[in-house]
C-alpha positions in Angstrom: -14.5 9.8 -4.4 -12.1 7.2 -6.4 -11.1 4.4 -4.4 -8.4 1.9 -5.2 -8.1 -1.5 -3.5 -4.6 -3.4 -3.8 -3.3 -6.8 -2.2 0.0 -7.9 -1.1 1.3 -10.9 1.0 3.7 -10.6 3.8 6.2 -13.4 4.4 5.1 -16.3 6.5 7.1 -15.1 9.5 5.3 -14.3 12.9 8.0 -12.0 13.9 8.2 -10.1 10.8 4.4 -9.7 10.6 4.5 -8.4 14.4 7.3 -6.0 13.2 5.1 -4.9 10.1 2.5 -4.2 12.2 4.3 -2.3 14.9 5.8 0.0 12.1 2.3 0.8 11.1 1.1 2.0 14.7 2.4 5.2 13.6 3.9 5.5 10.0 6.8 7.9 9.6 5.6 11.7 9.2 7.4 11.8 5.8 5.5 8.8 4.5 2.2 10.2 5.8 2.7 13.5 4.1 3.9 11.9 0.8 0.2 10.0 0.9 -1.4 13.3 1.4 0.6 15.0 -1.3 -0.3 12.5 -3.8 -4.2 12.9 -3.1 -4.6 10.2 -0.9 -7.7 11.2 1.5 -8.1 7.8 3.3 -5.9 4.6 3.7 -6.7 1.6 5.4 -4.8 -1.9 5.6 -6.3 -5.2 6.7 -4.4 -8.5 7.5 -5.6 -12.0 7.3 -2.8 -14.5 8.0 -0.3 -13.1 5.4 -2.6 -11.6 3.1 -2.9 -7.8 3.1 -5.6 -5.7 1.6 -5.7 -1.8 1.3 -8.3 0.3 0.6 -7.3 3.8 -0.6 -9.6 6.9 -1.0 -8.1 9.5 -3.3 -8.9 12.9 -4.9 -9.6 13.2 -8.3 -6.0 14.4 -9.0 -4.5 11.2 -8.0 -2.6 8.9 -10.1 -0.8 5.6 -9.3 2.0 6.2 -11.7 2.6 10.1 -10.3 2.5 8.4 -6.7 5.2 6.0 -7.8 7.2 8.7 -9.6 7.1 10.9 -6.6 8.1 7.9 -4.3 10.9 7.1 -6.5 12.7 10.6 -5.8 11.9 10.7 -1.9 14.6 9.7 0.2 12.4 8.8 3.4 9.8 7.1 1.4 12.5 4.8 -0.5 13.9 4.1 3.2 10.6 3.2 4.1 9.8 1.0 1.3 13.1 -0.8 1.7 12.4 -1.7 5.2 8.8 -2.7 4.1 9.9 -4.9 1.5 12.1 -6.9 3.8 8.6 -8.0 5.2 6.7 -8.4 2.2 6.4 -11.2 -0.3 5.4 -10.2 -4.1 2.4 -12.0 -5.4 2.8 -14.1 -8.5 0.4 -11.2 -10.5 3.2 -8.7 -9.7 5.3 -7.1 -12.1 9.1 -7.2 -11.5 9.2 -3.9 -9.4 5.6 -4.2 -8.3 4.5 -4.9 -4.6 0.7 -3.8 -4.1 -1.1 -5.3 -6.9 -4.4 -3.6 -7.7 -7.5 -5.6 -7.5 -10.4 -6.2 -9.5 -13.9 -5.1 -8.3 -16.2 -7.7 -8.9 -19.3 -6.6 -7.1 -20.8 -3.2 -6.0 -24.1 -3.3 -4.2 -25.1 0.3 -5.5 -25.1 -1.5 -9.2 -27.9 -3.9 -8.1 
C-alpha cells in the first residue's frame, strides 16, 4: 500500500496548538469523506512541540495533485483549510501555496 509522509509546523502558541488538537478530536464529516473519496485509507498526525508529522496510507489510485484539485472546489474542505492555516506555519521548504511538505524516506528496514 502506498504511503505518504508529510510535515508542517504549527505556530508557537500554546492556545493555538490546543485549539488545533481540539479540531482533530473529531474532524468534520465532509473533510473525512473527502479523504476517503481521494483514496486515503488511513491517516495519522503526530506532534512534537510545533512540528507535525503526517502518515497517510493511500490506495493505488491516489494522487496528491488530484486530491489538491478536488479540495480546491470543495467548499467545506476550503473552510476547514482556512481555519487550519490560522494555526499552521509554512516551512521554508514550502511552495507559495503549499502547507504540508512531503518528506524523503531515508531508511526502510525491509531494504536491509
